[in-house]
Structure formats: structure tokens, C-alpha cells
C-alpha positions in Angstrom: 30.1 -27.8 13.5 30.7 -25.5 16.3 26.8 -23.6 15.7 25.6 -27.1 15.7 27.1 -27.8 19.3 25.9 -24.5 20.9 22.4 -24.9 19.6 22.4 -28.9 20.8 24.4 -27.5 23.9 21.2 -25.2 24.4 18.5 -27.1 23.4 20.0 -30.0 25.7 20.3 -27.5 28.9 16.8 -26.0 28.3 14.8 -30.0 28.1 17.1 -30.8 31.2 16.3 -27.9 33.8 12.4 -28.2 32.4 13.1 -32.5 33.5 14.6 -31.1 36.6 12.3 -28.5 37.6 9.2 -31.2 37.1 11.3 -33.8 39.0 11.3 -31.6 41.9 7.9 -30.4 41.9 6.9 -34.2 41.7 8.5 -35.5 44.3 7.0 -35.4 47.9 10.3 -35.5 49.4 12.3 -32.3 47.4 9.1 -30.8 47.6 8.8 -30.6 51.2 11.9 -29.6 51.9 11.8 -26.3 49.4 13.4 -23.5 51.2 11.7 -20.1 52.1 13.1 -17.2 51.2 13.6 -15.6 47.7 17.8 -15.7 48.2 17.0 -19.6 48.8 14.8 -19.7 46.0 17.5 -18.4 43.7 20.2 -20.2 44.7 18.0 -23.6 44.1 17.1 -22.8 40.6 20.8 -21.5 40.0 21.7 -24.8 40.7 19.5 -26.5 38.6 20.5 -24.7 35.9 24.1 -25.6 36.5 23.4 -29.0 36.9 21.3 -28.7 33.4 24.4 -27.0 32.0 26.4 -29.6 33.2 25.0 -32.8 31.9 24.2 -31.1 28.5 27.7 -30.2 28.1 28.5 -33.5 28.6 25.7 -35.2 26.7 27.0 -32.7 23.4 30.8 -34.2 23.9 29.7 -37.5 24.0 27.6 -37.2 21.0 29.5 -35.1 18.8 32.5 -37.2 19.6 31.3 -40.1 18.9 29.9 -39.4 15.2 33.2 -37.9 15.1 34.8 -41.6 15.7 32.2 -43.1 13.6 33.5 -40.8 10.3 36.9 -41.5 11.7 36.7 -45.2 11.8 34.6 -44.9 8.4 37.7 -43.5 6.4 
């Protein structure tokens, strides 16, 4: 079960980060506010990955916790 949760967490992190990057590229206001400089770009990318990892961990907890409670209720 631990391996499954790590796989789900990794896959969701990549998918959410890709979605956030796509969203940043599509919205004109966000694209216009893009900071100049290498450090600012790296901070923005790190912020995107941390946000994605946070959302993925919450989704994994809710998904596997919900599956656990379904198993408990059925017994």
C-alpha cells in the first residue's frame, strides 16, 4: 500500500505541475506578470512544484483514506 501511495503521489505531482504550467502559459495576466531574471524564474518553478506536491499529497490522503474507510464500513 505504501508503494501504491508513492506512485499515486508522484503521478499526481507531475500531472498537477503540468496543469499549473499550462495554466500559467494560457492566462494573459499571469504571462504578463512573468518575472525577469534566472533566480525569479527558478523561484516560480519551485513554487509551482511545491504547490503541485501539496495538492497531490492532499488528493492521495483523501483517496486512500476514503478507500480505507470504505473497507472499514464493509466489514
